[in-house]
Every structure is written in structure tokens, then in C-alpha cells.
PDB file of N, CA, C and O in Angstrom:
ATOM      1  N   MET A   1     124.558 213.086 182.462  1.00  0.00           N
ATOM      2  CA  MET A   1     124.612 211.689 182.845  1.00  0.00           C
ATOM      3  C   MET A   1     126.032 211.165 182.624  1.00  0.00           C
ATOM      4  O   MET A   1     126.644 211.429 181.589  1.00  0.00           O
ATOM      5  N   ALA A   2     126.540 210.436 183.586  1.00  0.00           N
ATOM      6  CA  ALA A   2     127.901 209.907 183.504  1.00  0.00           C
ATOM      7  C   ALA A   2     127.960 208.776 182.480  1.00  0.00           C
ATOM      8  O   ALA A   2     127.047 207.957 182.381  1.00  0.00           O
ATOM      9  N   LYS A   3     129.055 208.750 181.722  1.00  0.00           N
ATOM     10  CA  LYS A   3     129.254 207.711 180.725  1.00  0.00           C
ATOM     11  C   LYS A   3     129.645 206.404 181.421  1.00  0.00           C
ATOM     12  O   LYS A   3     130.472 206.405 182.334  1.00  0.00           O
ATOM     13  N   LYS A   4     129.054 205.301 180.990  1.00  0.00           N
ATOM     14  CA  LYS A   4     129.350 204.004 181.590  1.00  0.00           C
ATOM     15  C   LYS A   4     130.730 203.533 181.129  1.00  0.00           C
ATOM     16  O   LYS A   4     131.035 203.539 179.936  1.00  0.00           O
ATOM     17  N   VAL A   5     131.555 203.127 182.088  1.00  0.00           N
ATOM     18  CA  VAL A   5     132.902 202.652 181.791  1.00  0.00           C
ATOM     19  C   VAL A   5     132.858 201.129 181.683  1.00  0.00           C
ATOM     20  O   VAL A   5     132.477 200.452 182.638  1.00  0.00           O
ATOM     21  N   PRO A   6     133.251 200.577 180.510  1.00  0.00           N
ATOM     22  CA  PRO A   6     133.221 199.120 180.377  1.00  0.00           C
ATOM     23  C   PRO A   6     134.290 198.457 181.246  1.00  0.00           C
ATOM     24  O   PRO A   6     135.461 198.833 181.194  1.00  0.00           O
ATOM     25  N   LEU A   7     133.881 197.467 182.043  1.00  0.00           N
ATOM     26  CA  LEU A   7     134.809 196.748 182.912  1.00  0.00           C
ATOM     27  C   LEU A   7     135.100 195.372 182.337  1.00  0.00           C
ATOM     28  O   LEU A   7     134.236 194.741 181.730  1.00  0.00           O
ATOM     29  N   ARG A   8     136.320 194.922 182.536  1.00  0.00           N
ATOM     30  CA  ARG A   8     136.726 193.582 182.132  1.00  0.00           C
ATOM     31  C   ARG A   8     137.528 192.962 183.270  1.00  0.00           C
ATOM     32  O   ARG A   8     138.089 193.676 184.102  1.00  0.00           O
ATOM     33  N   GLN A   9     137.581 191.628 183.304  1.00  0.00           N
ATOM     34  CA  GLN A   9     138.293 190.933 184.366  1.00  0.00           C
ATOM     35  C   GLN A   9     139.691 190.543 183.893  1.00  0.00           C
ATOM     36  O   GLN A   9     139.865 189.978 182.813  1.00  0.00           O
ATOM     37  N   CYS A  10     140.679 190.857 184.723  1.00  0.00           N
ATOM     38  CA  CYS A  10     142.055 190.439 184.461  1.00  0.00           C
ATOM     39  C   CYS A  10     142.142 188.933 184.683  1.00  0.00           C
ATOM     40  O   CYS A  10     141.658 188.420 185.691  1.00  0.00           O
ATOM     41  N   LEU A  11     142.759 188.231 183.742  1.00  0.00           N
ATOM     42  CA  LEU A  11     142.900 186.780 183.877  1.00  0.00           C
ATOM     43  C   LEU A  11     143.932 186.389 184.927  1.00  0.00           C
ATOM     44  O   LEU A  11     143.972 185.235 185.354  1.00  0.00           O
ATOM     45  N   GLY A  12     144.762 187.334 185.347  1.00  0.00           N
ATOM     46  CA  GLY A  12     145.771 187.044 186.357  1.00  0.00           C
ATOM     47  C   GLY A  12     145.246 187.220 187.767  1.00  0.00           C
ATOM     48  O   GLY A  12     145.152 186.254 188.524  1.00  0.00           O
ATOM     49  N   CYS A  13     144.901 188.455 188.126  1.00  0.00           N
ATOM     50  CA  CYS A  13     144.469 188.756 189.501  1.00  0.00           C
ATOM     51  C   CYS A  13     142.963 188.619 189.681  1.00  0.00           C
ATOM     52  O   CYS A  13     142.469 188.671 190.807  1.00  0.00           O
ATOM     53  N   ARG A  14     142.223 188.443 188.575  1.00  0.00           N
ATOM     54  CA  ARG A  14     140.767 188.264 188.575  1.00  0.00           C
ATOM     55  C   ARG A  14     140.002 189.507 189.020  1.00  0.00           C
ATOM     56  O   ARG A  14     138.820 189.410 189.348  1.00  0.00           O
ATOM     57  N   GLU A  15     140.651 190.681 189.040  1.00  0.00           N
ATOM     58  CA  GLU A  15     139.970 191.919 189.423  1.00  0.00           C
ATOM     59  C   GLU A  15     139.255 192.531 188.226  1.00  0.00           C
ATOM     60  O   GLU A  15     139.732 192.448 187.095  1.00  0.00           O
ATOM     61  N   MET A  16     138.117 193.139 188.487  1.00  0.00           N
ATOM     62  CA  MET A  16     137.393 193.872 187.457  1.00  0.00           C
ATOM     63  C   MET A  16     137.990 195.271 187.379  1.00  0.00           C
ATOM     64  O   MET A  16     138.119 195.960 188.392  1.00  0.00           O
ATOM     65  N   MET A  17     138.354 195.683 186.170  1.00  0.00           N
ATOM     66  CA  MET A  17     138.979 196.990 185.970  1.00  0.00           C
ATOM     67  C   MET A  17     138.442 197.614 184.687  1.00  0.00           C
ATOM     68  O   MET A  17     137.913 196.911 183.826  1.00  0.00           O
ATOM     69  N   PRO A  18     138.578 198.939 184.556  1.00  0.00           N
ATOM     70  CA  PRO A  18     138.195 199.563 183.282  1.00  0.00           C
ATOM     71  C   PRO A  18     139.009 198.973 182.131  1.00  0.00           C
ATOM     72  O   PRO A  18     140.213 198.744 182.250  1.00  0.00           O
ATOM     73  N   LYS A  19     138.327 198.736 181.030  1.00  0.00           N
ATOM     74  CA  LYS A  19     138.937 198.121 179.857  1.00  0.00           C
ATOM     75  C   LYS A  19     140.203 198.862 179.415  1.00  0.00           C
ATOM     76  O   LYS A  19     141.160 198.238 178.955  1.00  0.00           O
ATOM     77  N   SER A  20     140.208 200.180 179.554  1.00  0.00           N
ATOM     78  CA  SER A  20     141.337 200.996 179.098  1.00  0.00           C
ATOM     79  C   SER A  20     142.607 200.768 179.923  1.00  0.00           C
ATOM     80  O   SER A  20     143.699 201.113 179.472  1.00  0.00           O
ATOM     81  N   GLU A  21     142.483 200.195 181.118  1.00  0.00           N
ATOM     82  CA  GLU A  21     143.649 199.961 181.979  1.00  0.00           C
ATOM     83  C   GLU A  21     144.253 198.570 181.800  1.00  0.00           C
ATOM     84  O   GLU A  21     145.225 198.218 182.469  1.00  0.00           O
ATOM     85  N   LEU A  22     143.673 197.784 180.894  1.00  0.00           N
ATOM     86  CA  LEU A  22     144.123 196.414 180.692  1.00  0.00           C
ATOM     87  C   LEU A  22     144.729 196.236 179.302  1.00  0.00           C
ATOM     88  O   LEU A  22     144.510 197.054 178.407  1.00  0.00           O
ATOM     89  N   ILE A  23     145.484 195.167 179.136  1.00  0.00           N
ATOM     90  CA  ILE A  23     146.018 194.802 177.829  1.00  0.00           C
ATOM     91  C   ILE A  23     145.118 193.714 177.266  1.00  0.00           C
ATOM     92  O   ILE A  23     144.751 192.773 177.969  1.00  0.00           O
ATOM     93  N   ARG A  24     144.768 193.850 175.998  1.00  0.00           N
ATOM     94  CA  ARG A  24     143.878 192.882 175.354  1.00  0.00           C
ATOM     95  C   ARG A  24     144.700 191.933 174.492  1.00  0.00           C
ATOM     96  O   ARG A  24     145.550 192.356 173.708  1.00  0.00           O
ATOM     97  N   ILE A  25     144.430 190.647 174.653  1.00  0.00           N
ATOM     98  CA  ILE A  25     145.033 189.636 173.806  1.00  0.00           C
ATOM     99  C   ILE A  25     143.921 189.134 172.907  1.00  0.00           C
ATOM    100  O   ILE A  25     142.834 188.806 173.381  1.00  0.00           O
ATOM    101  N   VAL A  26     144.189 189.072 171.607  1.00  0.00           N
ATOM    102  CA  VAL A  26     143.154 188.744 170.636  1.00  0.00           C
ATOM    103  C   VAL A  26     143.523 187.484 169.874  1.00  0.00           C
ATOM    104  O   VAL A  26     144.675 187.286 169.486  1.00  0.00           O
ATOM    105  N   ARG A  27     142.531 186.643 169.668  1.00  0.00           N
ATOM    106  CA  ARG A  27     142.680 185.512 168.758  1.00  0.00           C
ATOM    107  C   ARG A  27     141.765 185.775 167.580  1.00  0.00           C
ATOM    108  O   ARG A  27     140.544 185.831 167.728  1.00  0.00           O
ATOM    109  N   SER A  28     142.365 185.936 166.401  1.00  0.00           N
ATOM    110  CA  SER A  28     141.582 186.241 165.202  1.00  0.00           C
ATOM    111  C   SER A  28     140.881 184.979 164.699  1.00  0.00           C
ATOM    112  O   SER A  28     141.131 183.876 165.187  1.00  0.00           O
ATOM    113  N   ASN A  29     140.008 185.160 163.726  1.00  0.00           N
ATOM    114  CA  ASN A  29     139.241 184.042 163.183  1.00  0.00           C
ATOM    115  C   ASN A  29     140.132 182.976 162.555  1.00  0.00           C
ATOM    116  O   ASN A  29     139.750 181.807 162.504  1.00  0.00           O
ATOM    117  N   ASP A  30     141.323 183.366 162.072  1.00  0.00           N
ATOM    118  CA  ASP A  30     142.230 182.387 161.466  1.00  0.00           C
ATOM    119  C   ASP A  30     143.172 181.755 162.491  1.00  0.00           C
ATOM    120  O   ASP A  30     144.094 181.029 162.121  1.00  0.00           O
ATOM    121  N   GLY A  31     142.940 182.034 163.798  1.00  0.00           N
ATOM    122  CA  GLY A  31     143.703 181.381 164.855  1.00  0.00           C
ATOM    123  C   GLY A  31     144.982 182.086 165.267  1.00  0.00           C
ATOM    124  O   GLY A  31     145.722 181.568 166.103  1.00  0.00           O
ATOM    125  N   GLN A  32     145.262 183.256 164.702  1.00  0.00           N
ATOM    126  CA  GLN A  32     146.467 184.002 165.049  1.00  0.00           C
ATOM    127  C   GLN A  32     146.237 184.804 166.327  1.00  0.00           C
ATOM    128  O   GLN A  32     145.156 185.354 166.540  1.00  0.00           O
ATOM    129  N   PHE A  33     147.268 184.866 167.178  1.00  0.00           N
ATOM    130  CA  PHE A  33     147.193 185.649 168.410  1.00  0.00           C
ATOM    131  C   PHE A  33     147.936 186.960 168.223  1.00  0.00           C
ATOM    132  O   PHE A  33     148.935 187.028 167.507  1.00  0.00           O
ATOM    133  N   ALA A  34     147.429 188.010 168.884  1.00  0.00           N
ATOM    134  CA  ALA A  34     148.094 189.310 168.827  1.00  0.00           C
ATOM    135  C   ALA A  34     147.818 190.060 170.119  1.00  0.00           C
ATOM    136  O   ALA A  34     146.789 189.861 170.764  1.00  0.00           O
ATOM    137  N   VAL A  35     148.753 190.923 170.483  1.00  0.00           N
ATOM    138  CA  VAL A  35     148.542 191.840 171.591  1.00  0.00           C
ATOM    139  C   VAL A  35     147.920 193.088 170.984  1.00  0.00           C
ATOM    140  O   VAL A  35     148.518 193.744 170.131  1.00  0.00           O
ATOM    141  N   ASP A  36     146.723 193.406 171.430  1.00  0.00           N
ATOM    142  CA  ASP A  36     145.935 194.486 170.831  1.00  0.00           C
ATOM    143  C   ASP A  36     146.025 195.745 171.683  1.00  0.00           C
ATOM    144  O   ASP A  36     145.293 195.902 172.660  1.00  0.00           O
ATOM    145  N   ALA A  37     146.925 196.631 171.304  1.00  0.00           N
ATOM    146  CA  ALA A  37     147.100 197.884 172.047  1.00  0.00           C
ATOM    147  C   ALA A  37     145.923 198.832 171.832  1.00  0.00           C
ATOM    148  O   ALA A  37     145.604 199.620 172.723  1.00  0.00           O
ATOM    149  N   THR A  38     145.275 198.773 170.675  1.00  0.00           N
ATOM    150  CA  THR A  38     144.183 199.692 170.360  1.00  0.00           C
ATOM    151  C   THR A  38     142.853 199.246 170.949  1.00  0.00           C
ATOM    152  O   THR A  38     141.970 200.069 171.189  1.00  0.00           O
ATOM    153  N   GLY A  39     142.706 197.933 171.184  1.00  0.00           N
ATOM    154  CA  GLY A  39     141.434 197.411 171.665  1.00  0.00           C
ATOM    155  C   GLY A  39     140.394 197.300 170.579  1.00  0.00           C
ATOM    156  O   GLY A  39     139.212 197.112 170.868  1.00  0.00           O
ATOM    157  N   LYS A  40     140.822 197.416 169.309  1.00  0.00           N
ATOM    158  CA  LYS A  40     139.873 197.434 168.203  1.00  0.00           C
ATOM    159  C   LYS A  40     140.057 196.293 167.201  1.00  0.00           C
ATOM    160  O   LYS A  40     139.309 196.209 166.226  1.00  0.00           O
ATOM    161  N   LEU A  41     141.038 195.414 167.423  1.00  0.00           N
ATOM    162  CA  LEU A  41     141.235 194.305 166.488  1.00  0.00           C
ATOM    163  C   LEU A  41     140.060 193.349 166.538  1.00  0.00           C
ATOM    164  O   LEU A  41     139.465 193.139 167.595  1.00  0.00           O
ATOM    165  N   ASN A  42     139.723 192.766 165.383  1.00  0.00           N
ATOM    166  CA  ASN A  42     138.639 191.790 165.322  1.00  0.00           C
ATOM    167  C   ASN A  42     139.090 190.477 165.935  1.00  0.00           C
ATOM    168  O   ASN A  42     140.253 190.091 165.817  1.00  0.00           O
ATOM    169  N   GLY A  43     138.173 189.803 166.582  1.00  0.00           N
ATOM    170  CA  GLY A  43     138.465 188.498 167.152  1.00  0.00           C
ATOM    171  C   GLY A  43     138.070 188.424 168.610  1.00  0.00           C
ATOM    172  O   GLY A  43     137.613 189.398 169.207  1.00  0.00           O
ATOM    173  N   ARG A  44     138.258 187.248 169.160  1.00  0.00           N
ATOM    174  CA  ARG A  44     137.937 187.018 170.570  1.00  0.00           C
ATOM    175  C   ARG A  44     139.038 187.602 171.432  1.00  0.00           C
ATOM    176  O   ARG A  44     140.222 187.409 171.155  1.00  0.00           O
ATOM    177  N   GLY A  45     138.651 188.312 172.471  1.00  0.00           N
ATOM    178  CA  GLY A  45     139.634 188.973 173.319  1.00  0.00           C
ATOM    179  C   GLY A  45     139.608 188.487 174.753  1.00  0.00           C
ATOM    180  O   GLY A  45     138.585 188.028 175.261  1.00  0.00           O
ATOM    181  N   ALA A  46     140.763 188.599 175.391  1.00  0.00           N
ATOM    182  CA  ALA A  46     140.909 188.336 176.818  1.00  0.00           C
ATOM    183  C   ALA A  46     141.787 189.453 177.362  1.00  0.00           C
ATOM    184  O   ALA A  46     142.572 190.046 176.623  1.00  0.00           O
ATOM    185  N   TYR A  47     141.659 189.738 178.636  1.00  0.00           N
ATOM    186  CA  TYR A  47     142.340 190.903 179.203  1.00  0.00           C
ATOM    187  C   TYR A  47     143.260 190.518 180.340  1.00  0.00           C
ATOM    188  O   TYR A  47     143.027 189.548 181.061  1.00  0.00           O
ATOM    189  N   ILE A  48     144.318 191.312 180.481  1.00  0.00           N
ATOM    190  CA  ILE A  48     145.283 191.098 181.558  1.00  0.00           C
ATOM    191  C   ILE A  48     145.805 192.461 182.014  1.00  0.00           C
ATOM    192  O   ILE A  48     145.947 193.382 181.210  1.00  0.00           O
ATOM    193  N   CYS A  49     146.087 192.577 183.309  1.00  0.00           N
ATOM    194  CA  CYS A  49     146.632 193.822 183.857  1.00  0.00           C
ATOM    195  C   CYS A  49     147.982 194.142 183.226  1.00  0.00           C
ATOM    196  O   CYS A  49     148.626 193.288 182.617  1.00  0.00           O
ATOM    197  N   LYS A  50     148.380 195.373 183.387  1.00  0.00           N
ATOM    198  CA  LYS A  50     149.677 195.809 182.858  1.00  0.00           C
ATOM    199  C   LYS A  50     150.795 195.545 183.863  1.00  0.00           C
ATOM    200  O   LYS A  50     151.708 196.355 184.021  1.00  0.00           O
ATOM    201  N   LYS A  51     150.710 194.398 184.540  1.00  0.00           N
ATOM    202  CA  LYS A  51     151.729 194.011 185.518  1.00  0.00           C
ATOM    203  C   LYS A  51     152.227 192.618 185.169  1.00  0.00           C
ATOM    204  O   LYS A  51     151.437 191.732 184.843  1.00  0.00           O
ATOM    205  N   SER A  52     153.539 192.427 185.239  1.00  0.00           N
ATOM    206  CA  SER A  52     154.099 191.128 184.876  1.00  0.00           C
ATOM    207  C   SER A  52     153.662 190.030 185.848  1.00  0.00           C
ATOM    208  O   SER A  52     153.579 188.863 185.465  1.00  0.00           O
ATOM    209  N   GLU A  53     153.380 190.399 187.116  1.00  0.00           N
ATOM    210  CA  GLU A  53     152.932 189.374 188.071  1.00  0.00           C
ATOM    211  C   GLU A  53     151.577 188.795 187.662  1.00  0.00           C
ATOM    212  O   GLU A  53     151.320 187.614 187.896  1.00  0.00           O
ATOM    213  N   CYS A  54     150.708 189.606 187.053  1.00  0.00           N
ATOM    214  CA  CYS A  54     149.412 189.100 186.593  1.00  0.00           C
ATOM    215  C   CYS A  54     149.601 188.150 185.408  1.00  0.00           C
ATOM    216  O   CYS A  54     148.883 187.157 185.287  1.00  0.00           O
ATOM    217  N   LEU A  55     150.563 188.453 184.540  1.00  0.00           N
ATOM    218  CA  LEU A  55     150.855 187.549 183.431  1.00  0.00           C
ATOM    219  C   LEU A  55     151.347 186.210 183.971  1.00  0.00           C
ATOM    220  O   LEU A  55     150.941 185.151 183.491  1.00  0.00           O
ATOM    221  N   LYS A  56     152.233 186.263 184.981  1.00  0.00           N
ATOM    222  CA  LYS A  56     152.745 185.018 185.565  1.00  0.00           C
ATOM    223  C   LYS A  56     151.610 184.185 186.162  1.00  0.00           C
ATOM    224  O   LYS A  56     151.583 182.964 186.009  1.00  0.00           O
ATOM    225  N   LYS A  57     150.670 184.853 186.843  1.00  0.00           N
ATOM    226  CA  LYS A  57     149.527 184.134 187.424  1.00  0.00           C
ATOM    227  C   LYS A  57     148.666 183.515 186.323  1.00  0.00           C
ATOM    228  O   LYS A  57     148.218 182.375 186.444  1.00  0.00           O
ATOM    229  N   ALA A  58     148.439 184.279 185.246  1.00  0.00           N
ATOM    230  CA  ALA A  58     147.610 183.786 184.142  1.00  0.00           C
ATOM    231  C   ALA A  58     148.277 182.600 183.450  1.00  0.00           C
ATOM    232  O   ALA A  58     147.599 181.651 183.054  1.00  0.00           O
ATOM    233  N   VAL A  59     149.600 182.649 183.303  1.00  0.00           N
ATOM    234  CA  VAL A  59     150.335 181.535 182.697  1.00  0.00           C
ATOM    235  C   VAL A  59     150.249 180.314 183.600  1.00  0.00           C
ATOM    236  O   VAL A  59     149.985 179.208 183.127  1.00  0.00           O
ATOM    237  N   GLY A  60     150.472 180.507 184.905  1.00  0.00           N
ATOM    238  CA  GLY A  60     150.452 179.400 185.861  1.00  0.00           C
ATOM    239  C   GLY A  60     149.112 178.700 185.954  1.00  0.00           C
ATOM    240  O   GLY A  60     149.049 177.480 186.105  1.00  0.00           O
ATOM    241  N   SER A  61     148.039 179.474 185.863  1.00  0.00           N
ATOM    242  CA  SER A  61     146.695 178.888 185.974  1.00  0.00           C
ATOM    243  C   SER A  61     146.117 178.491 184.621  1.00  0.00           C
ATOM    244  O   SER A  61     144.988 178.007 184.537  1.00  0.00           O
ATOM    245  N   LYS A  62     146.905 178.703 183.554  1.00  0.00           N
ATOM    246  CA  LYS A  62     146.456 178.420 182.183  1.00  0.00           C
ATOM    247  C   LYS A  62     145.171 179.181 181.846  1.00  0.00           C
ATOM    248  O   LYS A  62     144.315 178.672 181.121  1.00  0.00           O
ATOM    249  N   ALA A  63     145.042 180.391 182.370  1.00  0.00           N
ATOM    250  CA  ALA A  63     143.827 181.190 182.180  1.00  0.00           C
ATOM    251  C   ALA A  63     143.605 181.575 180.717  1.00  0.00           C
ATOM    252  O   ALA A  63     142.464 181.598 180.255  1.00  0.00           O
ATOM    253  N   LEU A  64     144.683 181.878 179.982  1.00  0.00           N
ATOM    254  CA  LEU A  64     144.514 182.229 178.564  1.00  0.00           C
ATOM    255  C   LEU A  64     144.037 181.024 177.757  1.00  0.00           C
ATOM    256  O   LEU A  64     143.176 181.155 176.887  1.00  0.00           O
ATOM    257  N   GLU A  65     144.602 179.851 178.049  1.00  0.00           N
ATOM    258  CA  GLU A  65     144.162 178.639 177.357  1.00  0.00           C
ATOM    259  C   GLU A  65     142.671 178.393 177.601  1.00  0.00           C
ATOM    260  O   GLU A  65     141.930 178.035 176.686  1.00  0.00           O
ATOM    261  N   LYS A  66     142.247 178.591 178.851  1.00  0.00           N
ATOM    262  CA  LYS A  66     140.839 178.377 179.197  1.00  0.00           C
ATOM    263  C   LYS A  66     139.944 179.415 178.513  1.00  0.00           C
ATOM    264  O   LYS A  66     138.855 179.090 178.040  1.00  0.00           O
ATOM    265  N   ALA A  67     140.411 180.657 178.465  1.00  0.00           N
ATOM    266  CA  ALA A  67     139.600 181.722 177.864  1.00  0.00           C
ATOM    267  C   ALA A  67     139.407 181.503 176.364  1.00  0.00           C
ATOM    268  O   ALA A  67     138.324 181.738 175.827  1.00  0.00           O
ATOM    269  N   PHE A  68     140.469 181.051 175.695  1.00  0.00           N
ATOM    270  CA  PHE A  68     140.397 180.867 174.240  1.00  0.00           C
ATOM    271  C   PHE A  68     140.073 179.427 173.835  1.00  0.00           C
ATOM    272  O   PHE A  68     139.846 179.148 172.658  1.00  0.00           O
ATOM    273  N   LYS A  69     140.053 178.504 174.823  1.00  0.00           N
ATOM    274  CA  LYS A  69     139.774 177.091 174.561  1.00  0.00           C
ATOM    275  C   LYS A  69     140.741 176.492 173.543  1.00  0.00           C
ATOM    276  O   LYS A  69     140.346 175.693 172.694  1.00  0.00           O
ATOM    277  N   VAL A  70     142.018 176.887 173.636  1.00  0.00           N
ATOM    278  CA  VAL A  70     143.055 176.399 172.722  1.00  0.00           C
ATOM    279  C   VAL A  70     144.412 176.619 173.391  1.00  0.00           C
ATOM    280  O   VAL A  70     144.540 177.504 174.237  1.00  0.00           O
ATOM    281  N   SER A  71     145.424 175.834 173.030  1.00  0.00           N
ATOM    282  CA  SER A  71     146.748 176.051 173.622  1.00  0.00           C
ATOM    283  C   SER A  71     147.374 177.308 173.018  1.00  0.00           C
ATOM    284  O   SER A  71     147.166 177.623 171.847  1.00  0.00           O
ATOM    285  N   ILE A  72     148.135 178.007 173.834  1.00  0.00           N
ATOM    286  CA  ILE A  72     148.728 179.292 173.437  1.00  0.00           C
ATOM    287  C   ILE A  72     150.199 179.067 173.105  1.00  0.00           C
ATOM    288  O   ILE A  72     150.926 178.484 173.909  1.00  0.00           O
ATOM    289  N   PRO A  73     150.656 179.522 171.924  1.00  0.00           N
ATOM    290  CA  PRO A  73     152.075 179.377 171.571  1.00  0.00           C
ATOM    291  C   PRO A  73     152.972 180.192 172.512  1.00  0.00           C
ATOM    292  O   PRO A  73     152.580 181.252 172.999  1.00  0.00           O
ATOM    293  N   ALA A  74     154.166 179.682 172.755  1.00  0.00           N
ATOM    294  CA  ALA A  74     155.123 180.358 173.646  1.00  0.00           C
ATOM    295  C   ALA A  74     155.441 181.766 173.165  1.00  0.00           C
ATOM    296  O   ALA A  74     155.701 182.651 173.980  1.00  0.00           O
ATOM    297  N   GLU A  75     155.425 181.986 171.850  1.00  0.00           N
ATOM    298  CA  GLU A  75     155.731 183.323 171.305  1.00  0.00           C
ATOM    299  C   GLU A  75     154.747 184.379 171.805  1.00  0.00           C
ATOM    300  O   GLU A  75     155.122 185.535 172.002  1.00  0.00           O
ATOM    301  N   VAL A  76     153.495 183.985 172.010  1.00  0.00           N
ATOM    302  CA  VAL A  76     152.485 184.936 172.493  1.00  0.00           C
ATOM    303  C   VAL A  76     152.850 185.391 173.902  1.00  0.00           C
ATOM    304  O   VAL A  76     152.790 186.580 174.214  1.00  0.00           O
ATOM    305  N   TYR A  77     153.234 184.427 174.760  1.00  0.00           N
ATOM    306  CA  TYR A  77     153.637 184.782 176.120  1.00  0.00           C
ATOM    307  C   TYR A  77     154.890 185.652 176.115  1.00  0.00           C
ATOM    308  O   TYR A  77     155.003 186.587 176.907  1.00  0.00           O
ATOM    309  N   GLU A  78     155.834 185.342 175.220  1.00  0.00           N
ATOM    310  CA  GLU A  78     157.059 186.144 175.125  1.00  0.00           C
ATOM    311  C   GLU A  78     156.738 187.573 174.695  1.00  0.00           C
ATOM    312  O   GLU A  78     157.294 188.533 175.230  1.00  0.00           O
ATOM    313  N   GLN A  79     155.832 187.702 173.720  1.00  0.00           N
ATOM    314  CA  GLN A  79     155.440 189.037 173.252  1.00  0.00           C
ATOM    315  C   GLN A  79     154.741 189.811 174.375  1.00  0.00           C
ATOM    316  O   GLN A  79     155.002 190.999 174.567  1.00  0.00           O
ATOM    317  N   LEU A  80     153.867 189.147 175.103  1.00  0.00           N
ATOM    318  CA  LEU A  80     153.177 189.787 176.226  1.00  0.00           C
ATOM    319  C   LEU A  80     154.167 190.237 177.293  1.00  0.00           C
ATOM    320  O   LEU A  80     154.076 191.354 177.803  1.00  0.00           O
ATOM    321  N   ASP A  81     155.112 189.362 177.627  1.00  0.00           N
ATOM    322  CA  ASP A  81     156.108 189.678 178.640  1.00  0.00           C
ATOM    323  C   ASP A  81     156.936 190.887 178.226  1.00  0.00           C
ATOM    324  O   ASP A  81     157.217 191.759 179.048  1.00  0.00           O
ATOM    325  N   LYS A  82     157.325 190.942 176.960  1.00  0.00           N
ATOM    326  CA  LYS A  82     158.114 192.074 176.451  1.00  0.00           C
ATOM    327  C   LYS A  82     157.302 193.371 176.544  1.00  0.00           C
ATOM    328  O   LYS A  82     157.815 194.398 176.989  1.00  0.00           O
ATOM    329  N   GLU A  83     156.046 193.320 176.127  1.00  0.00           N
ATOM    330  CA  GLU A  83     155.212 194.530 176.173  1.00  0.00           C
ATOM    331  C   GLU A  83     155.001 194.996 177.613  1.00  0.00           C
ATOM    332  O   GLU A  83     155.025 196.197 177.883  1.00  0.00           O
ATOM    333  N   LEU A  84     154.798 194.065 178.532  1.00  0.00           N
ATOM    334  CA  LEU A  84     154.614 194.436 179.940  1.00  0.00           C
ATOM    335  C   LEU A  84     155.878 195.089 180.505  1.00  0.00           C
ATOM    336  O   LEU A  84     155.802 196.074 181.239  1.00  0.00           O
ATOM    337  N   ARG A  85     157.040 194.532 180.156  1.00  0.00           N
ATOM    338  CA  ARG A  85     158.292 195.136 180.635  1.00  0.00           C
ATOM    339  C   ARG A  85     158.467 196.534 180.057  1.00  0.00           C
ATOM    340  O   ARG A  85     158.945 197.430 180.753  1.00  0.00           O
ATOM    341  N   ASP A  86     158.089 196.739 178.798  1.00  0.00           N
ATOM    342  CA  ASP A  86     158.175 198.078 178.187  1.00  0.00           C
ATOM    343  C   ASP A  86     157.250 199.063 178.897  1.00  0.00           C
ATOM    344  O   ASP A  86     157.616 200.221 179.099  1.00  0.00           O
ATOM    345  N   ILE A  87     156.064 198.614 179.275  1.00  0.00           N
ATOM    346  CA  ILE A  87     155.101 199.477 179.964  1.00  0.00           C
ATOM    347  C   ILE A  87     155.590 199.824 181.371  1.00  0.00           C
ATOM    348  O   ILE A  87     155.479 200.967 181.815  1.00  0.00           O
ATOM    349  N   GLU A  88     156.135 198.818 182.065  1.00  0.00           N
ATOM    350  CA  GLU A  88     156.570 199.028 183.456  1.00  0.00           C
ATOM    351  C   GLU A  88     157.785 199.950 183.561  1.00  0.00           C
ATOM    352  O   GLU A  88     158.002 200.562 184.606  1.00  0.00           O
ATOM    353  N   GLU A  89     158.583 200.058 182.488  1.00  0.00           N
ATOM    354  CA  GLU A  89     159.782 200.921 182.536  1.00  0.00           C
ATOM    355  C   GLU A  89     159.446 202.388 182.427  1.00  0.00           C
ATOM    356  O   GLU A  89     160.343 203.231 182.452  1.00  0.00           O
TER     357      GLU A  89
END
């Protein structure tokens, strides 16, 4: 029997993709944000493609703010942008 692949929606392009192909952004219980490369950090998660254009779309539509129901610090977006550029290189 084939193993079920968990799908998640990218907040930028809104496409459903396997969880392993996306970057997870986590908000911990104490309100701290982190980019979760392992996918195992505790907290509420949201997903975004590994493309900088999807991050730009998510920022423009305030998709992360809507997903977490809180405003996102600029440092989180900067960290995400840096990680995406590292992945794309």
C-alpha cells in the first residue's frame, strides 16, 4: 500500500504541494516566529513554496498575518527572504 503524502497549501501561490517541498514558518506558544527547516518545531505552522515570488505574493496579500492572526515582524520576512535566496542558489 502506498504511503499517504501530507499536502499543505502555499500561502503565496495557493497550490497544494507535499509538505516536504515547502518551507514551514512556525509561531511558538510564546509568540516567537521561526523558519522551521525540520518541520518538527512545536507551534502553529504555515507553509510557503521555496520560491521568492511566492514569498512576495504572501507578503502582498498579508497571508502570513491572516494565517497566524497576528502582525508579523519585518525580521521574519527578512529571514525568510534570506533562506529562499540560499535555497535558490
